[in-house]
C-alpha positions in Angstrom: 0.0 0.0 0.0 1.4 3.4 -0.9 1.8 6.1 1.6 -0.9 8.3 0.1 -3.5 5.5 0.3 -2.5 4.6 3.8 -2.8 8.3 4.9 -6.2 8.6 3.2 -7.6 5.4 5.0 -6.2 6.6 8.3 -7.9 9.9 7.9 -11.2 8.3 7.0 -11.1 6.0 10.0 -10.2 8.9 12.3 -13.1 11.0 11.0 -15.5 8.0 11.3 -14.5 7.7 14.9 -14.9 11.4 15.5 -18.4 11.3 13.9 -19.4 8.3 16.1 -18.1 10.0 19.3 -19.9 13.2 18.4 -23.2 11.4 17.9 -22.7 9.5 21.2 -22.1 12.8 23.1 -25.0 14.6 21.5 -27.5 11.8 22.0 -26.2 10.5 25.3 -26.2 7.0 23.8 -30.0 7.1 23.0 -29.3 6.8 19.2 -26.6 4.5 17.8 -24.7 5.3 14.7 -23.6 2.4 12.5 -20.6 2.9 10.3 -21.5 0.1 7.9 -19.0 -0.1 5.0 -16.9 1.9 2.7 -18.6 3.5 -0.3 -16.3 5.0 -2.9 -14.1 7.5 -0.9 -16.3 7.6 2.1 -18.5 5.4 4.4 -22.1 4.5 4.5 -23.5 5.3 7.9 -27.0 5.1 9.4 -28.7 5.1 12.8 -30.1 1.8 14.1 -33.5 3.3 14.2 -33.2 4.3 10.5 -34.7 7.8 11.2 -33.3 10.5 8.9 -31.5 13.5 10.3 -33.0 17.0 10.1 -30.9 19.8 8.9 -30.7 21.1 12.5 -29.4 17.8 13.8 -26.9 17.5 11.0 -25.6 21.0 11.9 -25.4 20.0 15.6 -23.3 17.0 14.7 -21.0 19.0 12.5 -20.5 21.6 15.2 -19.8 18.9 17.7 -17.0 17.5 15.5 -15.2 20.9 15.4 -12.3 21.5 17.7 
C-alpha cells in the first residue's frame, strides 16, 4: 500500500471515529450510529432506528465535531 492511500484510509477512520463519538455525546447513547461499510471515498452510515436527520441535527453533529 502506498503512503498516500494509507494516509487517506487513516484519515477516513479517524473521521468516522470522531463522527461516532460526536453522535454519542449529542444523543447520550440514545441513538446508535452504524458505520457500515466503505462506499467510494467515504463510508455508508446510518442510525439503528433508520430515522433520517433533520438539517438542524446535521448542523449540531457538524458543530460537535469541530475542535
